[in-house]
Wavefront OBJ file of the C-alpha trace (Angstrom):
o trace
v -14.510 17.624 15.325
v -15.136 18.662 18.945
v -11.816 17.156 20.111
v -9.787 18.678 17.379
v -11.468 22.079 17.604
v -10.051 22.522 21.063
v -6.573 23.062 19.734
v -6.958 23.647 16.009
v -8.984 25.566 13.527
v -10.716 22.678 11.762
v -12.890 22.297 8.594
v -14.675 19.212 7.538
v -14.913 17.995 3.893
v -16.934 15.064 2.595
v -15.275 14.042 -0.611
v -17.493 12.884 -3.425
v -14.827 10.862 -5.138
v -11.194 9.660 -5.005
v -10.287 12.581 -7.233
v -12.072 14.990 -5.033
v -10.046 13.725 -2.040
v -6.729 14.243 -3.896
v -7.603 17.829 -5.024
v -8.878 18.847 -1.715
v -5.614 17.644 0.034
v -3.485 19.311 -2.622
v -5.264 22.611 -2.506
v -5.127 22.547 1.352
v -1.325 21.939 1.338
v -0.803 24.689 -1.186
v -2.812 27.171 0.862
v -0.474 26.501 3.811
v -2.874 24.198 5.796
v -0.741 22.482 8.478
v -2.548 19.147 8.688
v -4.882 17.276 6.377
v -6.684 14.379 8.150
v -7.999 11.279 6.443
v -10.697 9.419 8.470
v -11.465 5.973 7.173
v -9.609 3.009 5.859
v -6.587 2.657 3.719
v -8.366 3.702 0.564
v -9.098 7.328 1.740
v -5.715 7.569 3.302
v -4.174 6.557 -0.086
v -6.131 9.100 -2.011
v -5.574 11.998 0.471
v -1.844 11.235 0.557
v -1.704 11.766 -3.261
v -2.306 15.373 -2.780
v 0.281 15.771 0.057
v 3.423 13.909 -1.240
v 6.313 16.176 -1.816
v 4.655 19.139 -0.020
v 4.958 20.522 3.425
v 1.436 19.305 4.332
v 1.171 16.641 6.999
v -1.108 13.653 6.701
v -3.105 12.807 9.869
v -4.955 9.535 10.104
v -7.979 8.618 12.073
v -8.473 4.853 11.396
v -11.987 3.566 10.992
v -11.622 1.134 8.139
v -11.124 -2.588 7.864
v -7.377 -3.213 8.166
v -5.823 0.292 8.629
v -2.393 -0.872 7.513
v -0.786 2.588 7.285
v -1.971 3.518 10.898
v -0.669 0.310 12.225
v 2.771 0.784 10.408
v 3.375 4.247 12.024
v 2.024 3.404 15.486
v -1.321 5.380 15.411
v -3.717 4.013 17.956
v -6.499 1.673 16.593
v -9.390 3.462 18.126
v -10.618 6.710 16.385
v -10.927 8.513 19.667
v -7.270 7.703 20.705
v -6.041 8.508 17.171
v -7.801 11.920 17.277
v -6.101 12.740 20.629
v -2.696 12.028 19.102
v -3.349 14.925 16.721
v -5.136 17.196 19.294
v -2.496 16.836 22.039
v 0.551 17.314 19.895
v 2.241 14.986 17.338
v 5.580 14.252 15.805
v 6.192 14.214 12.072
v 7.394 10.998 10.429
v 8.931 11.248 6.943
v 7.599 8.209 5.208
v 8.780 6.627 1.942
v 6.651 6.252 -1.158
v 6.862 4.553 -4.505
v 6.272 6.662 -7.600
v 4.550 4.716 -10.411
v 4.019 5.562 -14.058
v 1.949 3.190 -16.097
v 0.874 2.671 -19.718
v -2.663 1.353 -20.254
v -4.696 0.367 -23.350
v -6.471 3.789 -22.891
v -3.446 5.960 -22.216
v -1.646 6.024 -18.932
v -1.519 7.340 -15.359
v 0.881 8.086 -12.513
v 0.386 7.801 -8.673
v 2.194 7.037 -5.422
v 2.120 3.895 -3.387
v 2.503 4.576 0.365
v 2.817 0.948 1.651
v 1.985 -1.545 -1.019
v 2.411 -2.011 -4.743
v 1.454 -5.306 -6.274
v 1.548 -6.405 -9.899
v -0.267 -9.540 -11.077
v -1.492 -12.062 -8.445
v -1.721 -9.499 -5.601
v -3.773 -7.088 -7.771
v -6.014 -9.889 -8.992
v -6.918 -10.752 -5.442
v -7.776 -7.115 -4.655
v -9.930 -6.865 -7.696
v -11.923 -9.911 -6.755
v -12.189 -8.920 -3.078
v -13.621 -5.563 -4.142
v -16.537 -7.223 -5.962
v -17.936 -8.173 -2.492
v -17.541 -4.943 -0.486
v -19.992 -6.045 2.244
v -17.634 -9.004 3.016
v -14.636 -6.652 2.978
v -16.280 -4.340 5.498
v -17.480 -7.117 7.775
v -14.642 -9.608 7.629
v -11.618 -7.519 6.688
v -8.383 -9.502 6.527
v -10.281 -12.845 6.631
v -12.163 -11.876 3.473
v -8.849 -11.120 1.688
v -7.312 -14.276 2.916
v -10.236 -16.383 1.579
v -10.304 -14.534 -1.685
v -6.510 -15.083 -2.098
v -6.949 -18.844 -1.762
v -9.717 -18.922 -4.302
v -7.808 -16.765 -6.833
v -4.700 -18.881 -6.330
v -6.563 -22.108 -6.936
v -8.691 -20.930 -9.937
v -6.413 -18.412 -11.743
v -2.769 -18.958 -10.780
v -2.449 -22.717 -10.623
v 0.030 -23.583 -13.413
v 0.067 -20.069 -14.790
v 2.961 -19.509 -17.123
v 5.185 -16.193 -17.038
v 3.412 -13.430 -18.883
v 5.572 -10.461 -18.035
v 9.229 -9.335 -17.707
v 10.330 -7.771 -14.416
v 13.632 -5.751 -14.583
v 15.152 -4.828 -11.247
v 17.539 -4.224 -13.362
v 18.153 -7.972 -13.666
v 15.428 -9.138 -16.110
v 13.336 -12.117 -15.071
v 10.145 -13.638 -16.520
v 7.353 -13.920 -14.038
v 3.632 -13.899 -13.322
v 3.891 -11.063 -10.789
v 5.904 -8.764 -8.433
v 5.399 -7.210 -5.025
v 7.245 -4.335 -3.383
v 8.328 -3.732 0.256
v 9.265 -0.150 1.406
v 8.471 -0.560 5.053
v 9.809 -3.026 7.708
v 6.576 -5.246 7.314
v 3.064 -5.415 6.128
v 0.501 -5.331 8.973
v -2.471 -6.938 7.214
v -3.070 -9.274 10.086
v -2.435 -6.985 12.978
v 0.263 -8.205 15.211
v 1.358 -10.887 12.652
v 3.862 -9.129 10.380
v 4.364 -10.258 6.903
v 7.527 -9.475 4.890
v 9.022 -9.963 1.454
v 12.434 -9.739 3.131
v 13.589 -9.570 6.618
v 16.279 -7.092 5.767
v 15.027 -3.460 6.153
v 14.240 -2.300 2.551
v 16.864 0.308 1.435
v 15.050 1.794 -0.378
v 12.954 -1.099 -1.916
v 12.933 -4.811 -1.920
v 11.207 -6.410 -4.909
v 9.740 -9.988 -4.932
v 9.574 -11.410 -8.393
v 7.040 -14.361 -8.637
v 8.330 -16.571 -11.471
v 5.737 -19.188 -10.649
v 3.500 -19.989 -7.753
v 3.974 -23.445 -6.384
v 0.434 -24.233 -5.073
v 1.679 -27.254 -3.100
v 3.998 -25.069 -1.038
v 1.288 -22.452 -0.115
v 1.743 -23.301 3.581
v 5.551 -22.840 3.327
v 4.985 -19.518 1.602
v 2.825 -18.193 4.390
v 5.414 -19.319 6.928
v 8.217 -17.803 4.831
v 6.290 -14.507 4.590
v 5.930 -14.355 8.349
v 9.677 -14.766 8.745
v 10.796 -12.696 5.759
v 12.548 -15.624 3.956
v 10.450 -15.841 0.818
v 13.632 -16.036 -1.316
v 14.119 -19.663 -0.017
v 10.911 -20.817 -1.943
v 11.558 -22.076 -5.329
v 10.019 -19.737 -7.938
v 10.325 -16.640 -5.724
v 13.234 -14.156 -6.029
v 13.989 -11.222 -3.824
v 16.044 -8.221 -4.966
v 17.343 -5.885 -2.340
v 18.495 -2.261 -2.654
v 16.297 -1.505 -5.645
v 15.836 2.167 -6.498
v 13.931 1.582 -9.826
v 12.346 -1.304 -11.650
v 9.990 -1.884 -14.562
v 7.473 -4.417 -15.740
v 6.531 -5.201 -19.357
v 3.480 -7.468 -19.878
v 3.022 -9.664 -22.911
v -0.551 -8.274 -23.062
v -1.776 -6.504 -19.834
v -1.293 -7.184 -16.060
v -3.356 -6.065 -13.174
v -1.966 -3.454 -10.659
v -2.954 -2.558 -7.090
v -1.624 0.133 -4.834
v -2.370 0.285 -1.103
v -5.331 -2.074 -1.688
v -6.779 0.135 -4.432
v -7.277 -1.709 -7.736
v -5.801 0.389 -10.547
v -6.658 -2.041 -13.399
v -4.656 -3.364 -16.252
v -1.377 -1.925 -17.626
v 0.976 -3.024 -20.400
v 4.048 -1.318 -18.921
v 4.946 0.098 -15.535
v 8.007 1.804 -14.106
v 8.491 2.441 -10.335
v 10.968 4.561 -8.464
v 11.729 4.699 -4.681
v 10.982 8.089 -3.190
v 12.383 8.061 0.411
v 11.035 10.630 2.967
v 8.469 12.118 0.609
v 5.302 12.024 2.712
v 4.870 13.623 6.137
v 2.704 11.681 8.579
v 1.472 12.750 11.973
v 2.460 10.107 14.528
v 2.254 9.883 18.334
v 4.691 12.290 20.062
v 7.739 10.648 21.596
v 7.045 12.649 24.701
v 3.533 11.326 25.162
v 2.521 8.518 27.526
l 1 2 3 4 5 6 7 8 9 10 11 12 13 14 15 16 17 18 19 20 21 22 23 24 25 26 27 28 29 30 31 32 33 34 35 36 37 38 39 40 41 42 43 44 45 46 47 48 49 50 51 52 53 54 55 56 57 58 59 60 61 62 63 64 65 66 67 68 69 70 71 72 73 74 75 76 77 78 79 80 81 82 83 84 85 86 87 88 89 90 91 92 93 94 95 96 97 98 99 100 101 102 103 104 105 106 107 108 109 110 111 112 113 114 115 116 117 118 119 120 121 122 123 124 125 126 127 128 129 130 131 132 133 134 135 136 137 138 139 140 141 142 143 144 145 146 147 148 149 150 151 152 153 154 155 156 157 158 159 160 161 162 163 164 165 166 167 168 169 170 171 172 173 174 175 176 177 178 179 180 181 182 183 184 185 186 187 188 189 190 191 192 193 194 195 196 197 198 199 200 201 202 203 204 205 206 207 208 209 210 211 212 213 214 215 216 217 218 219 220 221 222 223 224 225 226 227 228 229 230 231 232 233 234 235 236 237 238 239 240 241 242 243 244 245 246 247 248 249 250 251 252 253 254 255 256 257 258 259 260 261 262 263 264 265 266 267 268 269 270 271 272 273 274 275 276 277 278 279 280 281 282 283 284 285
């Protein structure tokens, strides 16, 4: 607050819930506030962004969470003090893509935006299990997610038969899907992971028809090189603007590492340049 107050008129808000974060960000943008800053991990960044998408409000990020994927993607310094100086000393605005999601659930439905990650099926199951041990998440970060993933794959996904239809628009049976809208995922810092090495334009969608456990090592190597489509049971569709998922019963969904629960139907649309993010100035050192 001291650093930011030197150049800006700043007010601090301590949100009481995810919904409070979204409403506060939305109201700030509507009132003409120039910048709404999310300080924390990808969870608070996700929820604050919901109120700023498709507005003139700019999202500022001061990373202080476990993985800080969004901050890494757009080049924001890792340390909170350095990230604060990016905002205080003058920033550029990056127009980031998002994915609009509308879902049907057993209780009704919801709509939201993903700003870096949308996972249906296995990916969401891993997030759900990881969140049951938050102390491990905060202490071990990406290592905790990696260990959780191995456990879920072995216990829940081994031999799993297709229980949904993914239409990109080509229809395929599968056990899950993942979306790429940025050049890479930065879950492991300098080790980028990719669905596809081609830049997404606007989305690349990975359909998981089955998960070959014996080839888990090859899958990790292919993810690092962006060649997952060479693994039998995995298909990558490029240039996707819209896709849908219909589950035989329900399927789990996660967005930006936030577990959204089970859905029976989901439709997703690419929304290029729909979120403004404050990034280091090109004229800075």
